[in-house]
mmJSON file of the N, C-alpha and C atoms, coordinates in Angstrom:
{"data_MODEL":{"atom_site":{
"group_PDB":["ATOM","ATOM","ATOM","ATOM","ATOM","ATOM","ATOM","ATOM","ATOM","ATOM","ATOM","ATOM","ATOM","ATOM","ATOM","ATOM","ATOM","ATOM","ATOM","ATOM","ATOM","ATOM","ATOM","ATOM","ATOM","ATOM","ATOM","ATOM","ATOM","ATOM","ATOM","ATOM","ATOM","ATOM","ATOM","ATOM","ATOM","ATOM","ATOM","ATOM","ATOM","ATOM","ATOM","ATOM","ATOM","ATOM","ATOM","ATOM","ATOM","ATOM","ATOM","ATOM","ATOM","ATOM","ATOM","ATOM","ATOM","ATOM","ATOM","ATOM","ATOM","ATOM","ATOM","ATOM","ATOM","ATOM","ATOM","ATOM","ATOM","ATOM","ATOM","ATOM","ATOM","ATOM","ATOM","ATOM","ATOM","ATOM","ATOM","ATOM","ATOM","ATOM","ATOM","ATOM","ATOM","ATOM","ATOM","ATOM","ATOM","ATOM","ATOM","ATOM","ATOM","ATOM","ATOM","ATOM","ATOM","ATOM","ATOM","ATOM","ATOM","ATOM","ATOM","ATOM","ATOM","ATOM","ATOM","ATOM","ATOM","ATOM","ATOM","ATOM","ATOM","ATOM","ATOM","ATOM","ATOM","ATOM","ATOM","ATOM","ATOM","ATOM","ATOM","ATOM","ATOM","ATOM","ATOM","ATOM","ATOM","ATOM","ATOM","ATOM","ATOM","ATOM","ATOM"],
"id":[1,2,3,4,5,6,7,8,9,10,11,12,13,14,15,16,17,18,19,20,21,22,23,24,25,26,27,28,29,30,31,32,33,34,35,36,37,38,39,40,41,42,43,44,45,46,47,48,49,50,51,52,53,54,55,56,57,58,59,60,61,62,63,64,65,66,67,68,69,70,71,72,73,74,75,76,77,78,79,80,81,82,83,84,85,86,87,88,89,90,91,92,93,94,95,96,97,98,99,100,101,102,103,104,105,106,107,108,109,110,111,112,113,114,115,116,117,118,119,120,121,122,123,124,125,126,127,128,129,130,131,132,133,134,135],
"type_symbol":["N","C","C","N","C","C","N","C","C","N","C","C","N","C","C","N","C","C","N","C","C","N","C","C","N","C","C","N","C","C","N","C","C","N","C","C","N","C","C","N","C","C","N","C","C","N","C","C","N","C","C","N","C","C","N","C","C","N","C","C","N","C","C","N","C","C","N","C","C","N","C","C","N","C","C","N","C","C","N","C","C","N","C","C","N","C","C","N","C","C","N","C","C","N","C","C","N","C","C","N","C","C","N","C","C","N","C","C","N","C","C","N","C","C","N","C","C","N","C","C","N","C","C","N","C","C","N","C","C","N","C","C","N","C","C"],
"label_atom_id":["N","CA","C","N","CA","C","N","CA","C","N","CA","C","N","CA","C","N","CA","C","N","CA","C","N","CA","C","N","CA","C","N","CA","C","N","CA","C","N","CA","C","N","CA","C","N","CA","C","N","CA","C","N","CA","C","N","CA","C","N","CA","C","N","CA","C","N","CA","C","N","CA","C","N","CA","C","N","CA","C","N","CA","C","N","CA","C","N","CA","C","N","CA","C","N","CA","C","N","CA","C","N","CA","C","N","CA","C","N","CA","C","N","CA","C","N","CA","C","N","CA","C","N","CA","C","N","CA","C","N","CA","C","N","CA","C","N","CA","C","N","CA","C","N","CA","C","N","CA","C","N","CA","C","N","CA","C"],
"label_alt_id":[null,null,null,null,null,null,null,null,null,null,null,null,null,null,null,null,null,null,null,null,null,null,null,null,null,null,null,null,null,null,null,null,null,null,null,null,null,null,null,null,null,null,null,null,null,null,null,null,null,null,null,null,null,null,null,null,null,null,null,null,null,null,null,null,null,null,null,null,null,null,null,null,null,null,null,null,null,null,null,null,null,null,null,null,null,null,null,null,null,null,null,null,null,null,null,null,null,null,null,null,null,null,null,null,null,null,null,null,null,null,null,null,null,null,null,null,null,null,null,null,null,null,null,null,null,null,null,null,null,null,null,null,null,null,null],
"label_comp_id":["UNK","UNK","UNK","UNK","UNK","UNK","UNK","UNK","UNK","UNK","UNK","UNK","UNK","UNK","UNK","UNK","UNK","UNK","UNK","UNK","UNK","UNK","UNK","UNK","UNK","UNK","UNK","UNK","UNK","UNK","UNK","UNK","UNK","UNK","UNK","UNK","UNK","UNK","UNK","UNK","UNK","UNK","UNK","UNK","UNK","UNK","UNK","UNK","UNK","UNK","UNK","UNK","UNK","UNK","UNK","UNK","UNK","UNK","UNK","UNK","UNK","UNK","UNK","UNK","UNK","UNK","UNK","UNK","UNK","UNK","UNK","UNK","UNK","UNK","UNK","UNK","UNK","UNK","UNK","UNK","UNK","UNK","UNK","UNK","UNK","UNK","UNK","UNK","UNK","UNK","UNK","UNK","UNK","UNK","UNK","UNK","UNK","UNK","UNK","UNK","UNK","UNK","UNK","UNK","UNK","UNK","UNK","UNK","UNK","UNK","UNK","UNK","UNK","UNK","UNK","UNK","UNK","UNK","UNK","UNK","UNK","UNK","UNK","UNK","UNK","UNK","UNK","UNK","UNK","UNK","UNK","UNK","UNK","UNK","UNK"],
"label_asym_id":["A","A","A","A","A","A","A","A","A","A","A","A","A","A","A","A","A","A","A","A","A","A","A","A","A","A","A","A","A","A","A","A","A","A","A","A","A","A","A","A","A","A","A","A","A","A","A","A","A","A","A","A","A","A","A","A","A","A","A","A","A","A","A","A","A","A","A","A","A","A","A","A","A","A","A","A","A","A","A","A","A","A","A","A","A","A","A","A","A","A","A","A","A","A","A","A","A","A","A","A","A","A","A","A","A","A","A","A","A","A","A","A","A","A","A","A","A","A","A","A","A","A","A","A","A","A","A","A","A","A","A","A","A","A","A"],
"label_entity_id":["1","1","1","1","1","1","1","1","1","1","1","1","1","1","1","1","1","1","1","1","1","1","1","1","1","1","1","1","1","1","1","1","1","1","1","1","1","1","1","1","1","1","1","1","1","1","1","1","1","1","1","1","1","1","1","1","1","1","1","1","1","1","1","1","1","1","1","1","1","1","1","1","1","1","1","1","1","1","1","1","1","1","1","1","1","1","1","1","1","1","1","1","1","1","1","1","1","1","1","1","1","1","1","1","1","1","1","1","1","1","1","1","1","1","1","1","1","1","1","1","1","1","1","1","1","1","1","1","1","1","1","1","1","1","1"],
"label_seq_id":[1,1,1,2,2,2,3,3,3,4,4,4,5,5,5,6,6,6,7,7,7,8,8,8,9,9,9,10,10,10,11,11,11,12,12,12,13,13,13,14,14,14,15,15,15,16,16,16,17,17,17,18,18,18,19,19,19,20,20,20,21,21,21,22,22,22,23,23,23,24,24,24,25,25,25,26,26,26,27,27,27,28,28,28,29,29,29,30,30,30,31,31,31,32,32,32,33,33,33,34,34,34,35,35,35,36,36,36,37,37,37,38,38,38,39,39,39,40,40,40,41,41,41,42,42,42,43,43,43,44,44,44,45,45,45],
"pdbx_PDB_ins_code":[null,null,null,null,null,null,null,null,null,null,null,null,null,null,null,null,null,null,null,null,null,null,null,null,null,null,null,null,null,null,null,null,null,null,null,null,null,null,null,null,null,null,null,null,null,null,null,null,null,null,null,null,null,null,null,null,null,null,null,null,null,null,null,null,null,null,null,null,null,null,null,null,null,null,null,null,null,null,null,null,null,null,null,null,null,null,null,null,null,null,null,null,null,null,null,null,null,null,null,null,null,null,null,null,null,null,null,null,null,null,null,null,null,null,null,null,null,null,null,null,null,null,null,null,null,null,null,null,null,null,null,null,null,null,null],
"Cartn_x":[-11.507,-10.828,-10.988,-11.706,-12.021,-10.791,-9.703,-8.509,-7.728,-8.027,-7.301,-5.837,-4.97,-3.532,-3.095,-2.138,-1.683,-0.167,0.293,1.727,2.319,1.498,1.97,0.879,1.27,0.382,1.088,0.378,0.926,0.222,0.997,0.458,0.944,0.008,0.394,0.041,0.638,0.31,0.477,1.567,1.866,0.808,0.126,-0.937,-0.47,0.708,1.188,1.412,1.655,1.871,0.612,-0.539,-1.799,-2.18,-1.414,-1.677,-1.279,-2.079,-1.917,-0.927,-0.648,0.254,0.871,1.77,2.496,1.558,0.546,-0.405,-1.137,-1.557,-2.208,-1.25,-0.006,0.999,1.195,1.273,1.424,0.233,-0.968,-2.172,-2.16,-1.757,-1.708,-0.697,0.492,1.502,1.095,0.412,-0.091,-1.114,-2.012,-3.028,-2.376,-1.399,-0.68,-0.032,0.656,1.34,0.357,-0.811,-1.793,-2.359,-2.23,-2.76,-1.684,-0.429,0.642,0.921,1.17,1.644,3.039,3.534,4.837,5.98,6.025,7.084,6.565,5.426,4.808,5.596,5.326,6.033,5.066,5.548,4.809,5.657,5.058,5.739,4.909,5.561,4.936,5.601,4.828,5.408,4.712],
"Cartn_y":[0.291,1.24,0.871,-0.16,-0.516,-0.705,-1.208,-1.479,-0.255,0.885,2.103,1.976,2.642,2.658,4.074,4.166,5.463,5.584,6.821,7.111,7.084,7.403,7.522,7.071,6.277,5.9,6.26,6.969,7.377,6.646,6.251,5.707,6.64,7.235,8.249,7.843,8.529,8.419,7.001,6.342,5.007,3.961,4.114,3.179,1.732,1.453,0.068,-0.526,0.309,-0.191,-0.783,-0.505,-1.015,-2.387,-2.878,-4.222,-5.231,-6.272,-7.182,-8.313,-8.66,-9.789,-9.713,-10.627,-10.63,-10.848,-11.669,-11.939,-10.663,-9.858,-8.586,-7.66,-7.63,-6.798,-7.246,-8.546,-9.074,-8.691,-8.771,-8.408,-6.937,-6.094,-4.656,-4.357,-4.923,-4.656,-5.223,-6.34,-6.894,-5.958,-5.439,-4.506,-3.221,-2.726,-1.518,-1.759,-2.873,-3.191,-3.277,-3.834,-3.984,-2.642,-1.601,-0.29,0.713,0.305,1.198,1.007,2.116,2.038,1.418,0.905,0.219,1.003,2.288,3.103,3.867,3.436,4.129,3.982,4.871,4.901,4.731,4.076,3.947,4.544,5.434,6.028,5.814,5.422,5.362,6.437,7.455,8.597,8.82],
"Cartn_z":[-5.425,-6.296,-7.77,-8.074,-9.46,-10.335,-9.786,-10.565,-10.997,-10.419,-10.787,-10.405,-11.184,-10.942,-10.605,-9.697,-9.209,-9.325,-9.506,-9.529,-8.128,-7.137,-5.765,-4.8,-3.82,-2.726,-1.433,-0.556,0.736,1.868,2.851,4.091,5.192,5.918,6.896,8.322,9.257,10.686,11.236,10.893,11.434,11.104,9.989,9.607,9.655,9.13,9.065,10.451,11.436,12.796,13.416,12.844,13.389,12.83,11.886,11.372,12.433,12.568,13.701,13.496,12.223,12.004,10.607,10.345,9.077,7.896,8.067,6.988,6.567,7.522,7.195,6.456,6.882,6.221,4.772,4.549,3.184,2.314,2.865,2.108,1.728,2.669,2.395,1.293,1.38,0.356,-1.001,-1.009,-2.264,-2.894,-2.074,-2.573,-3.069,-2.329,-2.756,-4.109,-4.24,-5.495,-6.658,-6.42,-7.496,-7.96,-7.141,-7.5,-7.896,-7.896,-8.34,-9.823,-10.512,-11.885,-11.858,-13.009,-13.014,-12.371,-12.542,-11.937,-10.717,-10.177,-9.052,-7.767,-6.839,-5.56,-4.398,-3.35,-2.105,-1.002,-0.216,0.927,2.175,3.242,4.557,5.397,5.753,6.47,7.79],
"occupancy":[1.0,1.0,1.0,1.0,1.0,1.0,1.0,1.0,1.0,1.0,1.0,1.0,1.0,1.0,1.0,1.0,1.0,1.0,1.0,1.0,1.0,1.0,1.0,1.0,1.0,1.0,1.0,1.0,1.0,1.0,1.0,1.0,1.0,1.0,1.0,1.0,1.0,1.0,1.0,1.0,1.0,1.0,1.0,1.0,1.0,1.0,1.0,1.0,1.0,1.0,1.0,1.0,1.0,1.0,1.0,1.0,1.0,1.0,1.0,1.0,1.0,1.0,1.0,1.0,1.0,1.0,1.0,1.0,1.0,1.0,1.0,1.0,1.0,1.0,1.0,1.0,1.0,1.0,1.0,1.0,1.0,1.0,1.0,1.0,1.0,1.0,1.0,1.0,1.0,1.0,1.0,1.0,1.0,1.0,1.0,1.0,1.0,1.0,1.0,1.0,1.0,1.0,1.0,1.0,1.0,1.0,1.0,1.0,1.0,1.0,1.0,1.0,1.0,1.0,1.0,1.0,1.0,1.0,1.0,1.0,1.0,1.0,1.0,1.0,1.0,1.0,1.0,1.0,1.0,1.0,1.0,1.0,1.0,1.0,1.0],
"B_iso_or_equiv":[0.0,0.0,0.0,0.0,0.0,0.0,0.0,0.0,0.0,0.0,0.0,0.0,0.0,0.0,0.0,0.0,0.0,0.0,0.0,0.0,0.0,0.0,0.0,0.0,0.0,0.0,0.0,0.0,0.0,0.0,0.0,0.0,0.0,0.0,0.0,0.0,0.0,0.0,0.0,0.0,0.0,0.0,0.0,0.0,0.0,0.0,0.0,0.0,0.0,0.0,0.0,0.0,0.0,0.0,0.0,0.0,0.0,0.0,0.0,0.0,0.0,0.0,0.0,0.0,0.0,0.0,0.0,0.0,0.0,0.0,0.0,0.0,0.0,0.0,0.0,0.0,0.0,0.0,0.0,0.0,0.0,0.0,0.0,0.0,0.0,0.0,0.0,0.0,0.0,0.0,0.0,0.0,0.0,0.0,0.0,0.0,0.0,0.0,0.0,0.0,0.0,0.0,0.0,0.0,0.0,0.0,0.0,0.0,0.0,0.0,0.0,0.0,0.0,0.0,0.0,0.0,0.0,0.0,0.0,0.0,0.0,0.0,0.0,0.0,0.0,0.0,0.0,0.0,0.0,0.0,0.0,0.0,0.0,0.0,0.0],
"pdbx_formal_charge":[null,null,null,null,null,null,null,null,null,null,null,null,null,null,null,null,null,null,null,null,null,null,null,null,null,null,null,null,null,null,null,null,null,null,null,null,null,null,null,null,null,null,null,null,null,null,null,null,null,null,null,null,null,null,null,null,null,null,null,null,null,null,null,null,null,null,null,null,null,null,null,null,null,null,null,null,null,null,null,null,null,null,null,null,null,null,null,null,null,null,null,null,null,null,null,null,null,null,null,null,null,null,null,null,null,null,null,null,null,null,null,null,null,null,null,null,null,null,null,null,null,null,null,null,null,null,null,null,null,null,null,null,null,null,null],
"auth_seq_id":[1,1,1,2,2,2,3,3,3,4,4,4,5,5,5,6,6,6,7,7,7,8,8,8,9,9,9,10,10,10,11,11,11,12,12,12,13,13,13,14,14,14,15,15,15,16,16,16,17,17,17,18,18,18,19,19,19,20,20,20,21,21,21,22,22,22,23,23,23,24,24,24,25,25,25,26,26,26,27,27,27,28,28,28,29,29,29,30,30,30,31,31,31,32,32,32,33,33,33,34,34,34,35,35,35,36,36,36,37,37,37,38,38,38,39,39,39,40,40,40,41,41,41,42,42,42,43,43,43,44,44,44,45,45,45],
"auth_comp_id":["UNK","UNK","UNK","UNK","UNK","UNK","UNK","UNK","UNK","UNK","UNK","UNK","UNK","UNK","UNK","UNK","UNK","UNK","UNK","UNK","UNK","UNK","UNK","UNK","UNK","UNK","UNK","UNK","UNK","UNK","UNK","UNK","UNK","UNK","UNK","UNK","UNK","UNK","UNK","UNK","UNK","UNK","UNK","UNK","UNK","UNK","UNK","UNK","UNK","UNK","UNK","UNK","UNK","UNK","UNK","UNK","UNK","UNK","UNK","UNK","UNK","UNK","UNK","UNK","UNK","UNK","UNK","UNK","UNK","UNK","UNK","UNK","UNK","UNK","UNK","UNK","UNK","UNK","UNK","UNK","UNK","UNK","UNK","UNK","UNK","UNK","UNK","UNK","UNK","UNK","UNK","UNK","UNK","UNK","UNK","UNK","UNK","UNK","UNK","UNK","UNK","UNK","UNK","UNK","UNK","UNK","UNK","UNK","UNK","UNK","UNK","UNK","UNK","UNK","UNK","UNK","UNK","UNK","UNK","UNK","UNK","UNK","UNK","UNK","UNK","UNK","UNK","UNK","UNK","UNK","UNK","UNK","UNK","UNK","UNK"],
"auth_asym_id":["A","A","A","A","A","A","A","A","A","A","A","A","A","A","A","A","A","A","A","A","A","A","A","A","A","A","A","A","A","A","A","A","A","A","A","A","A","A","A","A","A","A","A","A","A","A","A","A","A","A","A","A","A","A","A","A","A","A","A","A","A","A","A","A","A","A","A","A","A","A","A","A","A","A","A","A","A","A","A","A","A","A","A","A","A","A","A","A","A","A","A","A","A","A","A","A","A","A","A","A","A","A","A","A","A","A","A","A","A","A","A","A","A","A","A","A","A","A","A","A","A","A","A","A","A","A","A","A","A","A","A","A","A","A","A"],
"auth_atom_id":["N","CA","C","N","CA","C","N","CA","C","N","CA","C","N","CA","C","N","CA","C","N","CA","C","N","CA","C","N","CA","C","N","CA","C","N","CA","C","N","CA","C","N","CA","C","N","CA","C","N","CA","C","N","CA","C","N","CA","C","N","CA","C","N","CA","C","N","CA","C","N","CA","C","N","CA","C","N","CA","C","N","CA","C","N","CA","C","N","CA","C","N","CA","C","N","CA","C","N","CA","C","N","CA","C","N","CA","C","N","CA","C","N","CA","C","N","CA","C","N","CA","C","N","CA","C","N","CA","C","N","CA","C","N","CA","C","N","CA","C","N","CA","C","N","CA","C","N","CA","C","N","CA","C","N","CA","C"],
"pdbx_PDB_model_num":[1,1,1,1,1,1,1,1,1,1,1,1,1,1,1,1,1,1,1,1,1,1,1,1,1,1,1,1,1,1,1,1,1,1,1,1,1,1,1,1,1,1,1,1,1,1,1,1,1,1,1,1,1,1,1,1,1,1,1,1,1,1,1,1,1,1,1,1,1,1,1,1,1,1,1,1,1,1,1,1,1,1,1,1,1,1,1,1,1,1,1,1,1,1,1,1,1,1,1,1,1,1,1,1,1,1,1,1,1,1,1,1,1,1,1,1,1,1,1,1,1,1,1,1,1,1,1,1,1,1,1,1,1,1,1]
}}}
């Protein structure tokens, strides 16, 4: 994503449920945080 920042990031269709362990979950949330603008929102729907 070339360091782009977003106002909103969506995770759909139980995507997070397919992560295999806590380490993968931490990596995903770290990546999400790095791509959110300071007041950006993350939704898992």
